[in-house]
C-alpha positions as CSV (number, residue, x, y, z in Angstrom):
1,X,-58.2,3.0,-23.3
2,X,-56.0,6.0,-22.5
3,X,-55.6,4.8,-18.9
4,X,-54.9,1.3,-19.9
5,X,-52.3,2.4,-22.4
6,X,-50.5,4.5,-19.8
7,X,-50.5,1.6,-17.3
8,X,-49.1,-0.8,-19.8
9,X,-46.4,1.6,-20.9
10,X,-45.5,2.5,-17.3
11,X,-45.2,-1.2,-16.4
12,X,-43.1,-1.7,-19.5
13,X,-40.9,1.3,-18.6
14,X,-40.3,-0.1,-15.1
15,X,-39.3,-3.5,-16.6
16,X,-37.0,-1.8,-19.2
17,X,-35.3,0.3,-16.5
18,X,-34.7,-2.8,-14.4
19,X,-33.2,-4.6,-17.4
20,X,-31.2,-1.6,-18.4
21,X,-29.8,-1.2,-14.9
22,X,-28.3,-4.7,-15.2
23,X,-27.1,-4.0,-18.7
24,X,-25.5,-0.7,-17.6
25,X,-23.7,-2.5,-14.8
26,X,-22.4,-5.2,-17.1
27,X,-21.3,-2.6,-19.6
28,X,-19.4,-0.6,-17.0
29,X,-17.8,-3.6,-15.4
30,X,-17.0,-5.9,-18.3
31,X,-16.7,-3.5,-21.3
32,X,-15.0,-0.6,-19.7
33,X,-11.3,-0.6,-18.7
34,X,-12.2,1.8,-15.8
35,X,-13.5,-1.0,-13.7
36,X,-10.3,-3.0,-13.7
37,X,-8.1,0.1,-13.4
38,X,-10.3,1.3,-10.5
39,X,-9.9,-2.0,-8.7
40,X,-6.2,-1.9,-9.2
41,X,-6.2,1.7,-7.9
42,X,-8.1,0.6,-4.7
43,X,-5.7,-2.2,-3.9
44,X,-2.8,-1.2,-1.6
45,X,0.1,-3.3,-3.0
46,X,2.5,-2.6,-0.2
47,X,0.0,-3.4,2.6
48,X,-1.3,-6.5,0.8
49,X,2.3,-7.7,0.4
50,X,3.0,-7.0,4.1
51,X,0.0,-9.1,5.1
52,X,1.2,-11.9,2.8
53,X,4.7,-11.9,4.3
54,X,3.3,-11.8,7.8
55,X,1.0,-14.8,6.9
56,X,4.0,-16.7,5.5
57,X,6.0,-15.9,8.5
58,X,3.7,-17.9,10.7
59,X,4.3,-21.0,8.7
60,X,7.9,-20.5,7.5
61,X,10.9,-22.1,9.2
62,X,13.1,-19.2,8.2
63,X,11.0,-16.0,8.2
64,X,12.4,-12.7,6.9
65,X,13.5,-10.2,9.5
66,X,11.2,-7.3,10.3
67,X,13.9,-4.9,8.9
68,X,14.0,-6.7,5.5
69,X,10.2,-6.8,5.4
70,X,10.1,-3.1,6.1
71,X,12.6,-2.4,3.3
72,X,10.6,-4.5,0.8
73,X,7.3,-2.8,1.7
74,X,8.9,0.6,1.6
75,X,10.4,-0.1,-1.9
76,X,7.1,-1.5,-3.1
77,X,5.3,1.6,-1.8
78,X,7.6,3.8,-3.8
79,X,7.2,1.9,-7.1
80,X,3.5,1.2,-6.6
81,X,2.3,4.2,-8.7
82,X,4.6,3.2,-11.6
83,X,3.4,-0.4,-11.4
84,X,-0.3,0.6,-11.4
85,X,0.2,3.0,-14.3
86,X,1.8,0.4,-16.4
87,X,-0.9,-2.2,-15.5
88,X,-3.5,0.4,-16.6
89,X,-1.7,0.8,-20.0
90,X,-1.8,-3.0,-20.5
91,X,-5.5,-3.1,-19.6
92,X,-6.4,-0.2,-21.9
93,X,-4.5,-1.7,-24.8
94,X,-6.4,-5.0,-24.4
95,X,-9.7,-3.2,-24.3
96,X,-8.9,-1.2,-27.4
97,X,-9.0,-4.5,-29.4
98,X,-12.0,-5.9,-27.6
99,X,-14.1,-2.8,-28.2
100,X,-13.0,-2.5,-31.9
101,X,-10.6,0.4,-31.4
102,X,-7.6,-1.6,-32.6
103,X,-7.4,-3.9,-35.6
104,X,-5.6,-6.8,-33.9
105,X,-4.6,-7.7,-30.3
106,X,-0.8,-7.5,-29.9
107,X,0.4,-8.8,-26.6
108,X,4.0,-7.9,-27.5
109,X,3.1,-4.3,-28.2
110,X,1.1,-4.2,-25.0
111,X,4.0,-5.5,-23.0
112,X,6.4,-3.2,-24.8
113,X,4.2,-0.2,-24.0
114,X,3.8,-1.1,-20.4
115,X,6.4,-3.2,-18.6
116,X,9.0,-4.4,-21.1
117,X,10.8,-1.2,-21.9
118,X,13.8,0.7,-20.6
119,X,11.8,3.6,-19.4
120,X,9.8,1.4,-17.0
121,X,13.0,-0.2,-15.7
122,X,14.5,3.3,-15.2
123,X,11.4,4.6,-13.4
124,X,11.4,1.6,-11.1
125,X,15.2,1.6,-10.3
126,X,15.0,5.3,-9.7
127,X,12.9,4.7,-6.6
128,X,14.8,1.7,-5.3
129,X,17.7,2.0,-2.7
130,X,20.0,-0.8,-3.9
131,X,22.6,-0.4,-1.2
132,X,19.9,-0.6,1.6
133,X,18.4,-3.8,0.1
134,X,21.9,-5.4,-0.3
135,X,22.8,-4.4,3.2
136,X,19.7,-6.1,4.7
137,X,20.1,-9.2,2.5
138,X,23.7,-9.5,3.7
139,X,22.6,-9.1,7.3
140,X,19.9,-11.7,6.8
141,X,22.5,-14.2,5.4
142,X,25.0,-13.4,8.2
143,X,22.4,-14.0,10.9
144,X,21.2,-17.2,9.3
145,X,24.8,-18.5,9.0
146,X,25.8,-17.3,12.4
147,X,29.0,-15.8,11.1
148,X,29.9,-12.1,11.9
149,X,29.9,-9.6,9.1
150,X,33.4,-9.3,7.7
151,X,35.2,-6.3,6.4
152,X,34.9,-7.5,2.8
153,X,31.1,-7.3,3.0
154,X,31.3,-3.8,4.4
155,X,33.7,-2.8,1.6
156,X,31.3,-4.3,-1.0
157,X,28.4,-2.5,0.5
158,X,30.3,0.8,0.5
159,X,31.2,0.2,-3.2
160,X,27.6,-0.5,-4.2
161,X,26.5,2.7,-2.5
162,X,29.1,4.7,-4.5
163,X,28.3,3.0,-7.8
164,X,24.5,2.8,-7.4
165,X,23.7,5.5,-10.0
166,X,26.1,3.8,-12.5
167,X,24.7,0.3,-11.7
168,X,21.2,1.6,-12.4
169,X,22.2,3.3,-15.6
170,X,24.0,0.1,-16.8
171,X,20.9,-2.0,-15.9
172,X,18.7,0.3,-18.0
173,X,21.0,0.1,-20.9
174,X,21.2,-3.7,-20.8
175,X,17.4,-4.1,-20.5
176,X,16.7,-2.6,-23.9
177,X,18.3,-5.4,-26.1
178,X,16.9,-8.0,-23.7
179,X,13.4,-6.7,-24.1
180,X,13.7,-6.4,-27.9
181,X,14.7,-10.1,-28.0
182,X,12.0,-11.3,-25.7
183,X,9.4,-9.3,-27.7
184,X,10.6,-10.8,-31.0
185,X,12.2,-7.6,-32.4
186,X,15.5,-9.4,-32.7
187,X,16.0,-13.1,-33.5
188,X,19.1,-13.9,-31.3
189,X,20.7,-12.7,-28.1
190,X,24.1,-13.0,-26.6
191,X,23.9,-12.2,-22.9
192,X,27.7,-12.4,-22.5
193,X,28.2,-9.8,-25.2
194,X,25.4,-7.6,-23.8
195,X,26.8,-7.8,-20.2
196,X,30.3,-7.1,-21.5
197,X,29.2,-4.1,-23.6
198,X,26.5,-2.6,-21.4
199,X,27.5,-3.6,-17.9
200,X,31.1,-4.8,-17.4
201,X,32.6,-2.4,-19.9
202,X,35.9,-0.6,-19.4
203,X,34.3,2.6,-18.0
204,X,32.3,0.7,-15.4
205,X,35.2,-1.6,-14.4
206,X,37.4,1.5,-14.0
207,X,34.8,3.3,-11.9
208,X,34.3,0.2,-9.8
209,X,38.1,-0.3,-9.2
210,X,38.4,3.4,-8.3
211,X,35.4,3.3,-5.9
212,X,36.2,0.0,-4.1
213,X,38.2,0.1,-0.9
214,X,40.8,-2.5,-1.9
215,X,42.7,-2.4,1.3
216,X,41.1,-5.6,2.5
217,X,41.4,-7.2,-0.9
218,X,45.0,-6.1,-1.1
219,X,45.8,-7.6,2.3
220,X,44.3,-10.9,1.2
221,X,46.3,-10.9,-2.0
222,X,49.8,-9.8,-0.9
223,X,49.5,-9.6,2.8
224,X,51.3,-12.9,3.2
225,X,54.2,-11.5,1.2
226,X,54.6,-8.7,3.7
227,X,53.9,-10.8,6.8
228,X,57.4,-12.1,7.0
229,X,60.6,-11.8,9.0
230,X,63.1,-9.3,7.6
231,X,66.8,-9.6,8.0
232,X,68.2,-9.5,11.6
233,X,64.9,-10.8,12.9
234,X,63.0,-7.5,12.2
235,X,59.2,-8.3,11.8
236,X,56.5,-5.9,10.6
237,X,53.5,-5.5,12.9
238,X,50.0,-5.8,11.6
239,X,49.6,-2.0,11.7
240,X,52.8,-1.6,9.8
241,X,51.7,-4.0,7.1
242,X,48.5,-2.0,6.8
243,X,50.6,1.2,6.3
244,X,52.5,-0.4,3.5
245,X,49.3,-1.7,1.8
246,X,47.9,1.8,2.0
247,X,51.1,3.1,0.3
248,X,51.0,0.6,-2.5
249,X,47.2,0.8,-3.0
250,X,47.3,3.5,-5.7
251,X,49.8,1.4,-7.7
252,X,47.5,-1.7,-7.4
253,X,44.5,0.3,-8.5
254,X,46.4,1.6,-11.6
255,X,47.5,-2.0,-12.4
256,X,44.0,-3.4,-11.9
257,X,42.5,-0.6,-14.1
258,X,44.9,-1.6,-16.9
259,X,43.7,-5.2,-16.5
260,X,40.0,-4.2,-16.3
261,X,39.1,-5.5,-19.7
262,X,40.9,-8.9,-19.4
263,X,39.3,-9.3,-16.0
264,X,35.8,-8.7,-17.4
265,X,36.5,-11.1,-20.3
266,X,37.6,-13.8,-17.8
267,X,34.7,-13.3,-15.5
268,X,32.3,-13.7,-18.4
269,X,34.1,-16.7,-19.8
270,X,35.1,-14.9,-23.0
271,X,38.7,-15.8,-22.4
272,X,39.9,-18.8,-20.4
273,X,42.7,-17.0,-18.5
274,X,44.6,-13.7,-18.1
275,X,47.8,-12.5,-16.4
276,X,48.9,-9.0,-15.6
277,X,52.1,-8.1,-13.7
278,X,51.8,-5.0,-11.5
279,X,55.1,-3.3,-10.6
280,X,55.5,-2.3,-7.0
281,X,59.0,-0.8,-7.2
282,X,58.0,2.8,-7.0
283,X,55.3,2.1,-4.4
284,X,57.6,0.1,-2.2
285,X,60.0,3.1,-1.8
286,X,57.4,4.6,0.4
287,X,57.7,1.5,2.6
288,X,61.2,2.6,3.7
289,X,59.8,4.8,6.5
290,X,57.6,2.0,7.8
291,X,60.5,-0.5,7.8
292,X,62.7,2.0,9.6
293,X,59.9,2.3,12.2
294,X,60.0,-1.4,12.7
295,X,63.8,-1.3,12.7
296,X,63.8,1.3,15.5
297,X,61.2,-0.6,17.5
298,X,63.3,-3.8,17.3
299,X,66.8,-2.3,17.4
300,X,69.5,-4.9,17.0
301,X,71.5,-5.5,20.2
302,X,74.8,-4.2,18.7
303,X,73.2,-0.8,18.2
304,X,72.2,-0.4,21.9
305,X,73.6,2.9,23.1
306,X,74.4,4.1,19.5
307,X,73.8,7.7,18.6
308,X,70.9,8.7,16.3
309,X,73.4,9.3,13.5
310,X,74.9,5.9,13.9
311,X,71.5,4.3,13.9
312,X,70.5,6.2,10.7
313,X,73.8,5.0,9.1
314,X,73.1,1.4,10.2
315,X,69.6,1.5,8.7
316,X,70.8,2.9,5.4
317,X,73.1,-0.2,5.2
318,X,70.2,-2.4,6.3
319,X,67.5,-1.1,3.9
320,X,68.8,-2.5,0.6
321,X,68.9,-6.0,2.1
322,X,65.4,-5.6,3.6
323,X,64.1,-4.2,0.3
324,X,65.4,-7.2,-1.6
325,X,63.2,-9.4,0.6
326,X,60.1,-7.5,-0.1
327,X,57.9,-8.0,-3.2
328,X,58.8,-6.0,-6.3
329,X,55.7,-6.9,-8.3
330,X,52.3,-8.6,-8.0
331,X,50.9,-10.9,-10.6
332,X,47.2,-10.5,-11.1
333,X,45.9,-13.5,-13.0
334,X,42.9,-15.9,-13.4
335,X,44.0,-17.8,-10.3
336,X,43.5,-14.7,-8.2
337,X,39.7,-15.0,-8.7
338,X,39.6,-18.8,-9.1
339,X,37.9,-20.9,-11.8
340,X,34.7,-21.1,-9.8
341,X,34.0,-17.4,-10.2
342,X,34.1,-17.5,-14.0
343,X,32.1,-20.8,-14.1
344,X,29.5,-19.2,-11.8
345,X,29.1,-16.2,-14.1
346,X,29.0,-18.4,-17.2
347,X,26.4,-20.7,-15.7
348,X,24.3,-17.8,-14.5
349,X,24.3,-16.1,-17.9
350,X,23.6,-19.4,-19.7
351,X,20.6,-20.1,-17.4
352,X,19.4,-16.6,-17.9
353,X,19.6,-16.9,-21.7
354,X,17.6,-20.1,-21.6
355,X,15.1,-18.4,-19.4
356,X,14.8,-15.5,-21.9
357,X,14.3,-18.0,-24.8
358,X,11.5,-19.7,-22.8
359,X,9.9,-16.4,-22.0
360,X,10.0,-15.4,-25.7
361,X,8.3,-18.7,-26.6
362,X,5.7,-18.3,-23.9
363,X,4.8,-14.8,-25.1
364,X,4.4,-16.0,-28.6
365,X,2.1,-18.8,-27.4
366,X,0.2,-16.4,-25.1
367,X,-0.3,-13.9,-28.0
368,X,-1.9,-16.6,-30.1
369,X,-4.1,-17.8,-27.2
370,X,-5.1,-14.2,-26.4
371,X,-6.1,-13.5,-30.0
372,X,-8.2,-16.7,-30.2
373,X,-9.9,-16.0,-26.9
374,X,-10.7,-12.4,-27.8
375,X,-11.9,-13.4,-31.2
376,X,-14.4,-15.8,-29.6
377,X,-15.7,-13.0,-27.3
378,X,-15.9,-10.2,-29.8
379,X,-19.1,-11.4,-31.6
380,X,-20.9,-11.6,-28.3
381,X,-19.7,-8.2,-27.3
382,X,-21.1,-6.7,-30.5
383,X,-24.4,-8.4,-29.9
384,X,-24.5,-7.0,-26.4
385,X,-23.6,-3.5,-27.6
386,X,-26.4,-3.6,-30.2
387,X,-28.9,-4.8,-27.6
388,X,-27.6,-2.2,-25.1
389,X,-28.2,0.7,-27.5
390,X,-31.5,-0.9,-28.7
391,X,-32.6,-1.0,-25.1
392,X,-31.9,2.7,-24.7
393,X,-33.9,3.5,-27.9
394,X,-36.8,1.4,-26.7
395,X,-36.8,3.2,-23.3
396,X,-36.9,6.5,-25.1
397,X,-39.8,5.3,-27.3
398,X,-41.8,4.2,-24.3
399,X,-41.2,7.5,-22.6
400,X,-42.3,9.3,-25.8
401,X,-45.4,7.1,-25.9
402,X,-46.4,8.1,-22.4
403,X,-45.9,11.7,-23.3
404,X,-47.9,11.4,-26.5
405,X,-50.8,9.6,-24.7
406,X,-51.0,12.2,-21.9
407,X,-50.5,15.3,-24.1
408,X,-50.0,17.0,-20.8
409,X,-46.8,18.1,-19.1
410,X,-48.3,17.5,-15.6
411,X,-49.6,14.1,-16.3
412,X,-46.6,12.9,-18.3
413,X,-44.1,14.1,-15.6
414,X,-46.2,12.6,-12.8
415,X,-46.3,9.1,-14.3
416,X,-42.7,9.2,-15.5
417,X,-41.6,10.5,-12.1
418,X,-43.4,7.7,-10.3
419,X,-41.7,5.1,-12.5
420,X,-38.2,6.6,-12.0
421,X,-38.6,7.1,-8.3
422,X,-40.1,3.7,-7.7
423,X,-37.4,1.9,-9.6
424,X,-34.6,4.1,-8.4
425,X,-35.6,3.9,-4.7
426,X,-36.0,0.1,-4.8
427,X,-32.7,-0.4,-6.6
428,X,-30.9,2.1,-4.4
429,X,-32.0,0.2,-1.3
430,X,-30.8,-3.1,-2.7
431,X,-27.5,-1.7,-3.7
432,X,-26.8,-0.1,-0.4
433,X,-27.6,-3.4,1.4
434,X,-25.2,-5.2,-0.9
435,X,-22.5,-2.6,-0.4
436,X,-22.8,-2.5,3.4
437,X,-23.5,-6.2,4.1
438,X,-22.1,-8.3,1.3
439,X,-19.0,-6.2,0.9
440,X,-18.1,-6.2,4.6
441,X,-15.1,-8.3,5.7
442,X,-17.3,-10.1,8.3
443,X,-19.8,-11.3,5.7
444,X,-17.0,-12.5,3.4
445,X,-15.4,-14.4,6.3
446,X,-18.7,-16.0,7.2
447,X,-19.7,-16.7,3.5
448,X,-16.4,-18.4,2.6
449,X,-15.6,-21.5,4.5
450,X,-12.3,-21.3,6.4
451,X,-10.3,-18.3,7.4
452,X,-9.7,-15.7,4.7
453,X,-6.3,-13.9,5.0
454,X,-6.3,-10.2,5.4
455,X,-4.5,-9.7,2.1
456,X,-7.3,-11.5,0.4
457,X,-9.9,-9.3,2.1
458,X,-8.0,-6.3,0.9
459,X,-8.6,-7.4,-2.6
460,X,-12.1,-8.9,-2.4
461,X,-13.8,-5.9,-0.6
462,X,-12.7,-3.3,-3.1
463,X,-13.9,-5.6,-6.0
464,X,-17.4,-6.0,-4.4
465,X,-17.6,-2.2,-3.8
466,X,-16.6,-1.6,-7.5
467,X,-19.1,-4.2,-8.7
468,X,-22.0,-2.4,-7.2
469,X,-20.9,1.1,-8.1
470,X,-22.4,1.3,-11.6
471,X,-25.9,0.1,-10.4
472,X,-25.6,2.5,-7.4
473,X,-24.9,5.4,-9.8
474,X,-27.8,4.5,-12.2
475,X,-30.4,4.0,-9.5
476,X,-29.4,7.2,-7.8
477,X,-29.7,9.0,-11.1
478,X,-33.1,7.5,-11.7
479,X,-34.2,8.6,-8.2
480,X,-33.0,12.1,-8.7
481,X,-34.7,12.3,-12.2
482,X,-37.9,10.9,-10.8
483,X,-38.0,13.4,-7.9
484,X,-37.3,16.2,-10.3
485,X,-40.1,15.1,-12.6
486,X,-42.6,14.9,-9.7
487,X,-41.6,18.4,-8.6
488,X,-42.3,19.6,-12.1
489,X,-45.7,17.9,-12.1
490,X,-46.7,19.7,-9.0
491,X,-45.4,23.2,-9.8
492,X,-46.3,23.2,-13.5
493,X,-49.5,25.3,-14.0
494,X,-52.7,23.5,-14.8
495,X,-54.0,24.0,-18.3
496,X,-57.1,26.2,-18.3
497,X,-60.1,24.4,-19.9
498,X,-61.4,26.0,-23.1
499,X,-64.8,27.7,-22.6
500,X,-67.1,27.9,-25.7
501,X,-70.0,30.5,-25.6
502,X,-72.8,30.5,-28.2
503,X,-74.1,34.1,-28.6
504,X,-76.9,35.0,-30.9
505,X,-75.9,37.0,-33.9
506,X,-76.5,40.7,-33.5
507,X,-78.9,42.3,-36.0
508,X,-77.6,45.1,-38.0
């Protein structure tokens, strides 16, 4: 009976260990956030993106340039740790409810804790080189259009480079009210007002005007007023026009700075028009030397052979007339930018506001769907958890039964060791086969019909490796425990049998 009891309990222990191995795997995979966070950690976002872009390049009519791809990958590589950390936050928040650690699932709180907050935007923008990205995008557009890069694009790029810290700061400031609206913390949103207050405010507009090289813009705006024939046929060369523009540039910047707020209001459609007159009287006095340079270069015939003093006297008479033909002021108004610019800004903000409203509604709907889905799953999870711990208790009871029947350390450790080693070794071999064969890219390619892209393999292989890791850990632990128990059974000293002697009583 003793032997039969040990055999039955040993067989039952083997079955229970096999069942618990599967339960342990399910628990570690489905009911532990570490599995998903581990898979995310294993995936190389930047390399996966590179593979996807290279795959699209083979089928796209207008593939991205290798330089732009490198910048995208480099940028993603820099922000990858931030992305993964925030994904992990979202995963852990979801599991807190599933496992009963939180009273209610709140998708909005999860998004607010992870991605939809100003801190996340700041941490991402900190690692992005905006000017480099804009430069490559401009080059891409220039190459596709076949037109050479103009000086205005270069000026814009230089300005973005100077203003990049401020642009990032403004974007972070603007993101906060946007996220609060999307997450339902505020009921309305006015993107025009937010953009005006947080982005195109007076401080930023002033800094932008001060940073931008407006020489090219100035030449476009008033160059035609200087590209004219002065009295007596004197004409300014292109270089001399540039010299005058450089001289009046400070006055133009001061005038544009004073008009910064009206310009911002017009661009955002807050006001329908604006007009600011910028005086050039003081700035144009510095143009006298440039005009004299042109005068000397194109000296009138009647001054041929004149002395320097006579030429200077003649120019002093000529200058007031020439000055009267040159612009005394410049009017900066809505026509300078054109109606299309304001309309484009307004349309862009209106579309963005509609998109935010749709996103808000989608999050509301997703929150309800998530709660319903998790509520359906939670009862089954509780049943599984009860069965899981019940299985552990049952295994301990069976182990205790084997020990009680043996009443011997050597016998109990020997039988328990055989059970643990037998199960652990078989399970370990199976897991190693799965990890080495099923998880290999070659097996996946052969198992799935059709070619599997490299970026898909980069995701599937880590998942398979992670799926087998809990069972590998458990079977390895069982093997080690079994070997340790067998060693104890061999080295533990045998119990000496009790010897009874019947001696006759001694007579007194």
